[in-house]
C-alpha positions, 0 to 999 in steps of 0.5 A: 018553738025550737025550729023558730029559734034555730031559724032566728039564729041562722038569720042572725048569723047570716046578717053577721056574716053575709058571706057565710064563711065565718067557720071557714075563716076561723079554721084557716086562722086557727091553722095559721096560728097553730103553725106560728105557735109551733114556730115560736116554740121551736125558736124559743127552745133552740135559743133559751133551752138548747142554748144554740149560741153558747151564751150560758153554761150548764144548760143542756136540753136533751129532748124536743119534738121538732128538728132543732139544732144540737145543743150549743150548735153555733157556740164555736162560730164568730158572731156573724157566722152564728147569725148566718147559721141561725137564719139559715135554720129559720129559713128552713123552719119557715119553709117547712112549717109555715109555707109548707106544700101539701097534697089536696083534692081539686076537681077530682084530681090529687094536686100539690100546692101550698096548704092555704090553697084548700081554704081559698078553693073552698071559699071560691066554691061556696061563692060560685054556688051562692052567686048561681043561687042569687042569679036565679033568685033575681029572676034569671033562668040559669040552671042550678049547680046540681043541674050543671053537674055539681060544683066540681064540674062547674069549677072545671070552667077554665076561667074559674080555674085561672082565677083560683090559680091567681088567688093561690099565687097572691096569698102565697106571695103575701104570706112569704112577704110577711115571713121575709119581713119577720126574718129581717126583724129576727136578724136585726134583733139577734145581732143587737142582742148578741152585741148587747150581751143578752143572756139566752132567755132574754134573747129568746124572749126578744125573738119570740116578740118579733114573731107573735108580739108577746112582750114586744112593748116592754122589750122595745121591739119596733120596726124602722118606723117606730111601730110594730105589728107582729108577723103572727097577727099579720098572717091571721089578718091576711088569711081572714081577708083573703077568704073574703077576697076569694069569695068576692072575686068568685061571685063576680066571675060567676056573674061574668060567666053568664054574660054570654047567655044574656045575663047583664047583672051588675054588682050591688055592694052589701055589708053585714048590716050590724053595728060592727060595719065600719064607716067606709063600708057603710058608705058603699052599702047599696051602691051598684057597679059594673062587674069591671068596676066592682073587681078589687073593691072587696075586701075594702080593708083587712077582715072585711065581711062584705059581699056582692049581690046581683043587681038587674035594673030591668027587674029591680025597677018593677019590684 
C-alpha cells in the first residue's frame, strides 16, 4: 500500500510539473529572495538606523553585519551629492549581493561566473537526460546517457556548451536590467523624498517599497506608467521562468543533435494538464512543430511549466 501511495504522489507531481524542476525552481527563487531580503535590510539600516543623510539627530546605530556607510556618512554633502554617493553605494551592493560572481563546477572544471549559472546548468542537464530518455521511449535506438559516458561527457558537446553559455548571458543581462530599473526608481524616490523633507524612517520605507513592494500602494510608489511591479518580484518571476527556458532549449538541442543519426523527431507541446494551465498554453497542447519552429515558444509566459516531447510521425501513426 505504501508503494502504491508513493507512486500516486509521484505521478501527480509529474502531472503538476512535467519538467520535474519544481524543487530546482523553488531553490533558485529562494536564493534570489534571500539576496533581495539582505539588500532591503542593508538599505533600511543605512537610511533609517544609521541616518546616512543626517535627516534626524541623536540616532546612532553602531552595529550591523553588512558593510554599510558610517553613521551620517553623507550629512555634510549637498542634496545632489548625497544622492550620487548613496547610489554609488547601492551599485556596489547590487554588484556584490545580487549579481555576484562565484566559482562552480562545470564539466569537471572549476569555473567562475554569475551565481545563477549553477541553476541554469542543472536544469539543462536534467533536460538533456530526459530528452535522451524520451527519444529511446519513442522508438529510436539512441544510447542511454550512461552508455554515452555520463551526463558530464554528454555536456561536453560543443553545441550544448554554446547553448548553455547563451542562457547564462541571457539571465544575467535580464537580471541586470531589473536591478538597473530598480536603481533608477530608487534614485527618483530618494530625490523626491529629500525635497519633501521626509524623515529617515519614512524615506527608508519608500526605498524598501521600490525594492520589494512592501507598502508601495499606501506610499504611492508607481512607475512612469502609473503601475509598479517591485524588483524582487520581477527577479523571482525571472528565475522561475528561465529554468523552464533552459529546460525547453536543452530538449530541442538534444533532439537536433541526433539529427545526424537519422532522428527526425519533431517537438510536441505538452502542458501540465491540470486546472492551473492558462488558456494560451491549453490551446497549444498536442501541437507539433519542427525543431526550428519550436525554439523560443516555451516559456509561453512567465512561470510557464510546459515542455517539449519528441513526435515521430512514422511511429505515431502506427500506434
